[in-house]
C-alpha positions, 0 to 999 in steps of 0.5 A, a space after each residue: 789106964 791109957 785114954 785120950 787122942 794125941 797127934 804126933 809125927 814119925 821122924 826120918 829114923 822111924 821114931 815117934 814121941 810117946 805122949 808124956 802121960 803114957 811114958 811112965 807105964 812104958 818105961 820098963 819095956 813095951 811091945 809093938 805089934 800089928 793091930 786090927 783095923 790097920 793100926 798098931 798096938 803098943 802094950 806094956 810088957 806086963 799087958 803083952 804077957 797077958 795077951 800072949 798067954 791068951 793067944 797061946 791058949 787058942 786052939 791050934 787046930 782052928 785055922 782062925 786061931 792060928 792065923 790070928 796068932 801068926 798075925 799078932 805074934 809075927 809082927 811083934 817087936 820088943 821095944 823101949 822108950 828112949 831118953 827123949 820119950 820116943 819109940 822106934 817103929 820098924 818099917 814093916 809096921 809103919 808100912 802095914 799101918 800106912 804111916 807116913 809122918 803124921 800119926 794119931 796115938 789113942 789110949 785104949 784102956 790097957 794098950 795104945 793104938 797108933 794110927 796113920 792120920 788118914 786111917 784114923 780120920 776115916 775110922 773116926 768119920 765112920 764111927 761118927 756117922 754110925 754111932 747110933 747103930 753101933 750103940 744099939 748093937 752093943 745094947 743087944 749084948 748087955 752094954 
């Protein structure tokens, strides 16, 4: 399970150090892709296969399904953690997420999110300001 929030940097070659506690689960391979809300998603190979199966099962006759599948799948890249514990972030993904050098890595149970420091700060501030409303809306769906 991936949990927590960590500050890291991307070096001049587009590599980011993965938090030590996440490296073991990613050591047999991982997949990096565009995420929602302007971040990147990093999945273990196993969890990526599960997500890909769910995406493949979406009805191709529905425009939103096709668009979501294209968005996630076309952005995906197979990756590995190098000996120094880093993952390479392709330029097109770092540009999508607005990443310069400082990033925030967050654990999201079955995957990892990688945010630009700026986007994470904006998201976090918005959640802090609206947490009561969000909690009330979640209670309406049985949470």
